C-alpha angles and dihedrals in degrees: 000000000000114000102234091196089073093058103045101068127264148191123224118035112270123211093271093051092044090059091054091047089054090050088054097046112027123089112283102257094049093039093055095058089047090051091053090050090049091050090053094049091047092051090239100118096092102050120128107243089197092061115110088228096048098115094047091044089053098044095044089068092059136076114242093254091057091046089059090056096058097086090055092045090054092045091050096047098036129254093257097044095091132026090235096060102070087058089065094062093100091046091051092048090054090052090049091052093048092050091048091053090052092047091051092049091047092050092051090050092047089053090052094048091047089052090051092050096247114143115233138199123185115223141180115359097006091058100032097049093048100040111025110026122078094234125010095235089061086073102051117202137199094191142356126248127217126178123211127181114275092240091062095060096100093046091050093051092048091052092049092052089055090046094047092128088066106027124042119197115229110261095234094048091046088063097037103040092127091060108035131085095216145006136223115237117195116208109215086349092287119068114064123217118177113210114200127199088180124036096215126055095220095052094056093131097043112094092193100051096094098043092103090061093055094043092056099034122131126215111253125195106205107189091317096320112115116219136131136257134196119268113250095261093052090043088054093049093048092046093051096046090047086076095058099102135067112254138182082228096053104236094226093129090087084083095059091042092054095045093048089054091049091049092050094053096033090243093300103139129148094257092180088060091046091054091047091054091044089058094042099057129055095241095096099123092056094045091050088057100037102050095053089047089053093048096045095048110024118008116030091171094077100122117260089226089061092047091051093050091050090047089053093056110108114206119213121248090253092052091052092048093046091050090051093049093044095051098050130081100249090186093057096102098037135253097333090053091049093051095044100045093033092055091044091052090047091055094048092044090053092052092049103039111011106034092130088067118081101255104218093043091049092046092049093049092046095051091043092055093042091052091050090049093052092047090051090050092052092049092050095051 
């Protein structure tokens, strides 16, 4: 019987997903036996690789987060190590092409922002795929992410309005610009680049929340285009905390991102800086869970001193409640569940991240804009 829990989104890696993560990240000999065990548990060990529907038959058994791990699993184990793997060549080529389209769109946008005098910093997939992963298609992407300083937000939006024949602002963000930390820009209505003026969703109204990223940033020459990227410690912190929310694509890839960074730098991170950031941001409950998981399953060399300091962190009641509300599927029980838990999360989020804004005024403006956005969506259907 199919385990429905694997197909309805998720949050933290379950045992089934952890096996696949190990197949992607352990040394080849150990990883291969883990992969065979995973195939057996998933009921995938008896598929016909010569079937024309093999790839779809295989992928349909997996949640979307696990699907995104397969290119790295194949890279880690070797294309010829299993009769299934050669059948994924077309799939992997498609991922390579999609990544290349995103890279090309990101480079064009970086050139434009450089011309306009707006500082840029590539984050998440753009940096990880190019710097830390063995081949860029082993880190599939749906969009590219670029960070600009908070104070350049207005200038960016004005430029994009002038350039509206080339770059289209995402419909949702166009209505909610006052409340979001970033916006999708679609080049020629196809390739999606997400430009952030704040690195974290929750800190959308805080102009200082991304200062750490700029202070530690490294110059990066990307095929002749000068930009910046995060240093490895900050990349590690951002990658880990990116997994803090429930998602219909389970955000388990934070594990591979973190391990790839550790492999690249041989585990040599600035752990004092990591602990400082862990105390600075209100993501403590997730970090206290994520770092031990990483050490127990993938990187035992994380220093005990670091583990002890993380263990000693005491989250606030609001942080614990926000973590609980952020890691659950608030739509699970329908519209009433969405409204109740969504409003509860909104209230806690305001207390944690936006308490300098008058609550009821902020709530009224948010719902007003969201309502207008939904009406517009219905009219345009």
